[in-house]
C-alpha positions as CSV (number, residue, x, y, z in Angstrom):
1,X,21.8,190.7,119.7
2,X,19.9,190.4,116.8
3,X,23.2,191.8,114.5
4,X,25.2,189.6,116.1
5,X,22.8,186.9,114.7
6,X,22.9,187.4,111.9
7,X,26.4,188.0,112.0
8,X,27.4,184.1,113.7
9,X,24.8,182.7,110.5
10,X,27.7,184.2,108.4
11,X,30.2,183.2,110.4
12,X,28.9,179.7,110.8
13,X,29.7,180.3,115.1
14,X,27.2,177.7,115.9
15,X,28.6,178.2,119.4
16,X,27.6,182.2,119.0
17,X,23.8,180.8,118.4
18,X,23.7,178.0,120.8
19,X,24.1,180.9,123.5
20,X,21.9,183.8,121.7
21,X,19.0,181.0,120.4
22,X,16.6,180.5,123.5
23,X,16.2,176.6,124.4
24,X,12.4,176.7,123.7
25,X,13.5,178.9,120.0
26,X,10.9,178.9,117.8
27,X,11.3,179.4,114.0
28,X,7.8,180.5,112.5
29,X,9.8,180.8,108.8
30,X,9.3,178.2,106.2
31,X,12.9,176.4,106.5
32,X,14.0,173.7,104.2
33,X,12.1,171.1,103.2
34,X,11.7,168.5,106.2
35,X,13.6,170.6,108.4
36,X,12.2,171.2,112.1
37,X,11.7,175.1,113.5
38,X,13.8,174.4,116.6
39,X,16.7,175.4,117.6
40,X,18.4,172.8,115.9
41,X,16.8,173.1,112.8
42,X,17.6,176.7,112.5
43,X,21.2,175.3,112.7
44,X,20.3,173.0,110.3
45,X,19.6,175.5,107.9
46,X,22.2,177.9,108.5
47,X,24.9,174.9,107.8
48,X,22.9,174.2,104.3
49,X,23.0,177.0,103.7
50,X,26.8,178.0,104.1
51,X,27.3,174.7,102.3
52,X,25.8,176.1,99.0
53,X,27.0,179.5,99.4
54,X,30.1,181.4,99.4
55,X,30.8,185.0,100.2
56,X,27.6,185.3,102.3
57,X,26.7,188.9,103.8
58,X,23.8,190.3,105.4
59,X,23.2,194.1,105.8
60,X,20.8,195.9,108.3
61,X,19.4,198.5,106.7
62,X,16.9,199.3,108.8
63,X,16.3,197.9,112.5
64,X,13.5,198.9,115.3
65,X,13.3,197.3,118.8
66,X,10.5,198.3,121.2
67,X,9.7,196.1,124.1
68,X,10.7,192.6,123.8
69,X,10.6,192.9,119.3
70,X,13.1,193.4,116.9
71,X,12.1,194.0,113.5
72,X,15.2,194.3,110.7
73,X,15.0,195.1,107.2
74,X,18.4,192.9,106.0
75,X,20.0,192.4,102.7
76,X,22.1,189.9,101.5
77,X,24.5,188.7,98.7
78,X,26.1,185.3,98.6
79,X,27.5,183.5,95.8
80,X,25.5,179.9,94.4
81,X,28.6,178.0,94.1
82,X,28.9,175.4,96.2
83,X,26.3,172.6,95.8
84,X,21.8,172.7,95.2
85,X,20.2,174.5,97.3
86,X,16.1,174.9,96.9
87,X,16.2,172.4,94.5
88,X,18.7,174.5,92.3
89,X,22.3,173.2,91.2
90,X,24.6,175.8,91.6
91,X,24.9,178.5,89.3
92,X,28.2,180.5,90.3
93,X,26.3,183.5,90.0
94,X,25.7,186.4,92.9
95,X,22.3,186.6,94.1
96,X,20.8,189.2,95.8
97,X,18.1,188.7,98.5
98,X,16.0,191.4,100.7
99,X,14.7,190.1,104.0
100,X,12.3,191.7,106.9
101,X,13.0,189.6,109.9
102,X,10.4,190.2,113.8
103,X,12.4,188.7,116.7
104,X,10.9,187.9,120.3
105,X,13.4,188.4,122.6
106,X,12.4,186.4,126.4
107,X,15.2,186.2,129.2
108,X,18.3,187.8,127.3
109,X,17.7,184.7,124.4
110,X,16.3,184.7,120.7
111,X,12.9,182.8,121.7
112,X,11.1,183.6,118.3
113,X,12.1,184.8,114.7
114,X,9.5,185.2,111.8
115,X,11.1,186.2,108.5
116,X,9.8,186.7,105.0
117,X,12.3,187.5,101.9
118,X,13.6,186.8,98.2
119,X,16.2,184.5,98.6
120,X,13.9,181.6,97.3
121,X,13.1,184.7,94.0
122,X,16.6,185.3,93.8
123,X,17.4,181.9,92.9
124,X,15.0,181.1,89.9
125,X,16.3,184.6,88.0
């Protein structure tokens, strides 16, 4: 399910996100300024990223699941060529980032997400 979540984010499949995220979904990841940390905020962040980057792709490098947790180490690549993101104007460059995600599954849906990554650093390079 978590792999499908990453795919849905790249494909902008908001219906799939709605089906995978619990109604009470909560992201503990600091999102975009002023962004809510609920389902709707998560989807808005996904749309904002897609509005700024083309050719986005995620590769799951490692993934471990135990009990109700799924931990993923991913790498990502995208071209910052569409519009400003996190205060940085489009550069036309491909940026590479790494991240660790922890998802908690409840009732067959993703209830929580925590992550830490390098996308902000990649933009500043």
